[in-house]
C-alpha positions in Angstrom: 9.1 -37.2 -21.7 10.7 -35.9 -18.5 9.5 -32.6 -17.0 11.8 -29.6 -17.3 14.0 -29.0 -14.3 12.3 -27.1 -11.4 9.0 -27.1 -13.4 7.0 -28.2 -10.3 8.6 -25.4 -8.2 7.9 -22.8 -10.9 4.3 -23.9 -11.1 3.9 -23.6 -7.3 5.4 -20.1 -7.3 3.9 -18.7 -10.5 1.2 -21.0 -11.7 -1.3 -20.5 -9.0 -2.1 -17.7 -6.5 -0.4 -17.8 -3.1 -2.6 -18.1 0.0 -3.4 -14.8 1.7 -2.5 -15.9 5.2 1.2 -16.8 4.5 1.4 -13.6 2.4 0.3 -11.6 5.5 3.1 -13.2 7.5 5.6 -12.4 4.8 4.5 -8.8 4.6 4.9 -8.4 8.3 8.2 -10.1 8.4 9.7 -8.0 5.5 8.4 -4.8 7.2 10.1 -5.8 10.5 13.4 -6.5 8.8 13.1 -3.2 6.8 12.6 -1.3 10.1 15.6 -3.1 11.6 17.6 -2.1 8.6 16.5 1.6 8.5 12.8 2.5 8.5 9.4 0.8 8.0 7.6 1.1 4.7 5.2 3.8 3.7 4.2 4.4 0.1 3.2 8.0 0.6 6.8 9.4 1.1 8.0 8.0 -2.1 4.9 9.0 -4.0 5.1 12.6 -2.7 8.8 12.6 -3.8 7.5 12.0 -7.3 5.0 14.8 -7.1 7.6 17.2 -5.7 10.0 16.2 -8.5 7.4 16.8 -11.2 6.2 20.2 -9.7 9.8 21.3 -9.2 10.6 20.5 -12.8 7.5 22.4 -13.9 8.6 25.5 -11.9 5.7 25.3 -9.5 7.8 24.4 -6.4 11.3 25.5 -5.4 12.9 22.5 -3.6 16.7 22.8 -3.8 17.0 20.1 -1.1 14.9 17.6 -3.1 16.4 14.2 -3.4 16.2 12.6 -6.8 13.7 9.7 -7.1 16.4 7.2 -7.9 18.2 8.1 -4.6 15.2 8.7 -2.3 14.7 5.7 -0.1 10.9 6.0 -0.2 10.8 6.4 -3.9 13.2 3.4 -4.5 11.0 1.2 -2.3 8.0 2.1 -4.3 9.8 1.6 -7.6 10.8 -1.8 -6.3 7.2 -2.6 -5.5 6.1 -1.7 -9.1 9.0 -3.6 -10.6 8.5 -6.6 -8.4 4.8 -6.7 -9.2 5.6 -6.4 -12.9 8.1 -9.2 -12.8 5.8 -11.5 -10.9 2.9 -10.7 -13.3 5.1 -11.6 -16.3 6.4 -14.8 -14.7 2.8 -15.9 -14.0 1.6 -14.8 -17.4 -0.8 -12.2 -15.9 0.7 -9.0 -17.3 -1.5 -7.0 -19.6 -2.3 -3.3 -20.3 -5.9 -3.0 -19.0 -7.6 0.2 -20.2 -10.7 1.0 -18.1 -13.8 3.0 -19.3 -13.6 6.8 -19.1 -15.7 6.9 -15.9 -13.4 4.6 -14.1 -10.4 6.8 -15.0 -12.3 9.8 -13.5 -12.8 7.9 -10.3 -9.1 6.9 -10.3 -8.1 10.6 -10.7 -10.4 11.7 -7.9 -9.5 8.8 -5.6 -5.7 9.4 -6.1 -6.1 13.0 -5.2 -8.0 12.1 -2.0 -5.3 9.6 -1.1 -2.6 12.3 -1.6 -4.4 14.7 0.7 -5.3 12.1 3.3 -1.7 10.8 3.5 -0.4 14.2 4.4 -3.0 14.8 7.0 -2.3 11.5 8.7 1.5 11.6 8.0 1.2 8.4 6.0 -0.9 6.2 3.8 -2.7 3.1 4.9 0.7 1.4 5.0 2.8 4.0 6.8 0.1 5.8 8.6 -1.8 2.6 9.7 0.1 -0.6 9.4 3.6 0.7 10.2 2.4 3.4 12.7 0.3 0.9 14.6 3.2 -1.5 14.5 5.4 1.2 16.0 2.8 1.5 18.9 1.7 5.0 17.8 -1.8 6.0 18.8 -2.0 7.8 15.4 -2.1 4.4 13.7 -5.2 3.3 15.5 -6.9 6.6 14.9 -6.2 6.4 11.2 -7.7 2.9 11.3 -11.0 4.4 12.4 -10.8 7.0 9.6 -10.0 4.3 7.0 -13.0 2.2 8.0 -15.3 5.2 7.9 -13.9 6.3 4.5 -14.2 2.8 3.0 -17.9 2.7 4.2 -18.6 6.1 2.7 -16.8 5.2 -0.6 -18.9 2.0 -0.8 -22.1 3.9 -0.2 -21.2 6.2 -3.1 -20.4 3.4 -5.5 -23.7 1.6 -4.7 -25.6 4.9 -5.2 -23.8 5.4 -8.6 -24.5 1.8 -9.6 -28.2 2.3 -8.8 -28.8 5.9 -10.0 -26.1 6.8 -12.5 -24.9 3.5 -14.0 -23.9 5.3 -17.2 -21.2 7.3 -15.5 -18.8 4.3 -15.5 -20.2 2.5 -18.5 -18.1 1.7 -21.5 -15.9 -1.0 -22.9 -12.7 -1.9 -21.1 -9.8 -3.0 -23.3 -7.0 -5.4 -22.6 -3.7 -5.2 -24.6 -0.6 -7.3 -24.6 -2.1 -10.2 -22.6 -0.2 -13.6 -22.7 -0.9 -15.5 -25.9 -1.6 -19.2 -26.0 0.6 -19.6 -29.1 3.5 -18.0 -27.2 3.2 -19.2 -23.6 6.9 -18.6 -22.8 7.1 -15.0 -24.0 6.0 -13.3 -20.8 7.9 -15.6 -18.4 11.1 -14.9 -20.5 10.5 -11.2 -20.1 9.8 -11.6 -16.4 13.0 -13.6 -15.9 15.0 -10.8 -17.7 13.4 -8.2 -15.5 14.1 -10.2 -12.4 17.8 -10.6 -13.3 18.0 -6.8 -14.0 16.5 -6.1 -10.6 19.0 -8.4 -9.0 21.9 -6.6 -10.8 20.8 -3.1 -9.9 21.8 -3.3 -6.2 25.3 -4.2 -7.4 25.3 -1.1 -9.6 24.1 1.0 -6.7 26.9 -0.3 -4.5 29.5 0.4 -7.2 28.3 4.0 -7.2 28.5 4.2 -3.4 24.8 3.8 -2.7 24.7 0.5 -0.9 21.6 1.3 1.1 19.6 2.3 -1.9 20.2 -1.0 -3.6 18.9 -2.8 -0.5 15.8 -0.6 -0.4 15.2 -1.7 -4.0 15.3 -5.4 -3.0 12.9 -4.8 -0.1 10.5 -3.1 -2.5 10.8 -5.9 -5.0 10.1 -8.5 -2.3 6.9 -6.6 -1.3 5.8 -6.3 -4.9 6.2 -10.0 -5.6 4.3 -11.1 -2.4 1.4 -8.7 -3.0 1.1 -9.6 -6.7 1.2 -13.3 -6.2 -1.2 -13.4 -3.2 -3.4 -10.4 -4.2 -3.2 -9.5 -0.5 -4.7 -6.0 -0.3 -5.6 -3.7 2.6 -8.2 -2.0 0.4 -10.1 -5.3 0.5 -9.5 -5.6 4.2 -11.4 -2.4 4.8 -13.8 -2.5 1.8 -15.1 -6.1 1.5 -16.8 -6.3 4.9 -19.0 -3.4 3.8 -19.3 -4.5 0.1 -19.5 -8.3 -0.2 -19.1 -9.4 3.4 -15.9 -11.3 2.6 -13.5 -11.1 5.6 -10.5 -13.1 4.5 -8.3 -10.1 3.8 -9.5 -8.4 7.0 -8.3 -11.4 9.0 -5.1 -11.4 7.1 -4.6 -7.7 7.6 -5.2 -8.0 11.3 -2.6 -10.8 11.5 -0.1 -8.7 9.5 -0.4 -5.7 11.8 -0.2 -8.0 14.9 3.0 -9.7 13.8 4.6 -6.5 12.6 3.8 -4.8 15.9 5.4 -7.6 17.9 8.6 -7.3 15.8 8.6 -3.5 16.1 8.0 -3.8 19.9 11.0 -6.1 20.3 13.2 -3.7 18.4 12.1 -0.7 20.5 12.0 -2.5 23.8 15.6 -3.6 23.4 16.7 -0.1 22.3 17.7 -1.4 18.9 15.5 1.3 17.5 14.5 4.7 18.9 11.2 4.5 20.9 9.8 7.6 19.3 10.5 6.5 15.7 7.4 6.4 13.5 5.2 7.8 16.3 3.4 10.6 14.4 2.0 13.8 15.8 -1.3 13.2 14.2 -3.3 11.3 16.9 -6.4 13.5 16.6 -8.0 15.3 13.7 -5.0 14.6 11.3 -5.2 10.8 11.5 -9.1 10.7 11.6 -9.6 13.2 8.7 -6.6 11.8 6.8 -7.9 8.2 7.2 -11.4 9.3 6.1 -10.1 11.0 2.9 -7.7 8.2 2.2 -10.4 5.5 2.8 -12.8 7.2 0.3 -9.9 7.7 -2.2 -8.7 4.1 -2.1 -12.2 2.8 -2.5 -12.8 4.9 -5.6 -9.4 4.2 -7.1 -9.5 0.5 -6.4 -6.0 0.5 -4.8 -4.4 1.8 -1.6 -0.8 2.8 -1.0 0.5 -0.7 -1.7 -2.2 -1.9 -4.1 -1.9 1.1 -6.4 1.8 0.4 -6.9 1.8 -3.4 -7.6 -1.4 -3.2 -9.7 0.3 -0.5 -11.8 3.2 -2.9 -12.2 0.9 -5.5 -13.7 -0.5 -3.1 -16.2 -3.6 -1.6 -14.6 -3.9 1.8 -16.4 -6.5 3.0 -13.9 -4.0 2.8 -11.2 -1.4 4.7 -13.3 -3.9 7.6 -13.3 -4.5 7.2 -9.5 -0.7 7.3 -8.9 -0.4 10.5 -10.8 -3.0 12.4 -8.8 -1.8 10.7 -5.6 1.7 12.2 -6.2 0.5 15.6 -7.1 -2.2 15.7 -4.4 0.3 14.7 -1.7 2.9 17.3 -2.9 0.4 20.2 -3.0 -1.3 19.2 0.3 2.0 19.2 2.1 2.8 22.7 0.7 -0.6 23.9 1.8 -0.2 22.5 5.3 3.3 23.9 5.7 2.2 27.4 4.5 -0.8 27.4 6.9 1.2 26.0 9.8 -1.2 23.1 9.7 1.4 20.4 10.5 1.4 21.4 14.2 -2.3 21.3 14.5 -3.1 17.8 13.4 -2.8 16.0 16.7 -0.4 14.7 19.3 2.5 12.2 19.2 1.4 9.4 21.6 3.7 6.5 22.1 1.4 3.9 23.7 3.9 2.2 26.1 4.5 5.7 27.6 0.8 5.9 28.5 -0.1 2.3 29.1 3.2 0.4 29.7 4.6 -2.1 27.3 2.2 -4.9 28.3 -0.8 -2.6 28.1 0.2 -1.2 24.7 0.8 -4.6 23.1 -2.4 -6.0 24.6 -4.4 -3.0 23.3 -3.1 -3.5 19.7 -3.7 -7.2 19.8 -7.2 -6.7 21.2 -8.1 -4.1 18.5 -6.9 -6.4 15.7 -8.8 -9.3 17.3 -12.0 -7.3 17.5 -11.6 -6.2 13.9 -11.1 -9.7 12.7 -14.0 -11.1 14.8 -16.4 -8.4 13.8 -15.6 -8.9 10.1 -16.0 -12.7 10.5 -19.4 -12.2 12.3 -20.5 -9.9 9.5 -19.3 -12.5 6.9 -21.5 -15.1 8.4 -24.5 -12.9 9.2 -24.4 -10.5 6.2 -25.5 -7.7 8.5 -23.5 -4.8 6.9 -22.9 -6.1 3.3 -24.1 -3.6 0.7 -24.2 -6.1 -2.2 -26.1 -8.9 -0.5 
C-alpha cells in the first residue's frame, strides 16, 4: 500500500523533535527579521498589557490610553506564540492538559510574580531584556545576563533544599487530561491543521480591518511558537541546567542564538536601517542586575521563562497558565509602583556599546561573552564541577 502524500515530510516535521542548534538559528533569524520589520521580541510587554487590561477592567488601574490585547503588538506576538505552540503540539500529538500537584502550582504563582517584577526592573524579560537587548548592543543585556545566572543558581539551590528537607511541599499526583489516544491517532493532528489554517486566515482578517501590521506580528509569534515547541529550545534550560544536571546543550544553543541575532541587529544599526538607540535600555546597573536576579529565580521556580511560559501554556501545561497570570499581574503592579516612586529613572544608564567601544569592540565583546558562556558550560558538563544533582 503506497504511503500517503507528504507522509515522510510530515513525520520529519511533527513526528520527532527538531534539533536544538538549527532551532537556535531559526529563533535568531526570526528575531532579526522582526526587528527589521518593526521591533524585536520581548514577552514582557505583551504580558504586562494583559495585566493592565485585567486590572483596568477590575477598576484597579485607570488607563484610558491602554491598547486592547488584540491590537497591541506585544500582546499579539505572545498570543501567536501560544497559538503556534498549541498548533505544533496538536500536529505532533503532544497536546494534553497537564495538571500539576498543588505545591507546583504555588511555585508557579510565586515564580510568575517574580518574573513580572524582574521584567519591569530590567525593562524586559529574558527574551527582551537579555536576548534582544544584547543583540541590540545594549550593556543592559549583558548586565541582565549576570542577574539571570545568579537567579537561576539561587532558584536551583532552593529547589534542592526543598527536595531534601521539605519533599512533601510539592508532593501529590499530577493528572493528564485529553492526551492523544491510540484508537484515534488522527484527532489531534486534524485539530492542529484546523488551528493552523485559522491562524493563516487571521492576518487576512486583520488586513481587511485595516490592521496589516498586527496580522504580521501574529505570524511572527506563530513562527516562534512552532520552533520552540518542536525543538524544546529553552533559555531557562540554558541558565538552569549547568547548575542542575550539568547539561550544556541549551546553553551552547542560547549563546549561538544571541550571537547570530546580535550580528543581524548590528548590520541593521550600522547601516542606519534602524535607529542606533533602539532597544538600548536605561537599566545598565541595579535595574538589570536586580531584575535579572528576580526573573532568574522566578523562571526556575515556574519552569518557564518569557518564551517557555507561553509555548508551554499553548501545549496544555496548567502550571504555566498559573505562572502567566501572576507574571501579568506582577508586571503591571510593579510598573505602577516604579512610576509612582519615580523609580524608572534610577535603574541604571542607557549604554550603547559601540558608542563606548566602537563597532568592532562592541561586536567582539558580545561574541567573547557568549563564547565564554558556552565554553564554561561545556567544561562544567564534562567535569561536573557545579552540577547540583550529580
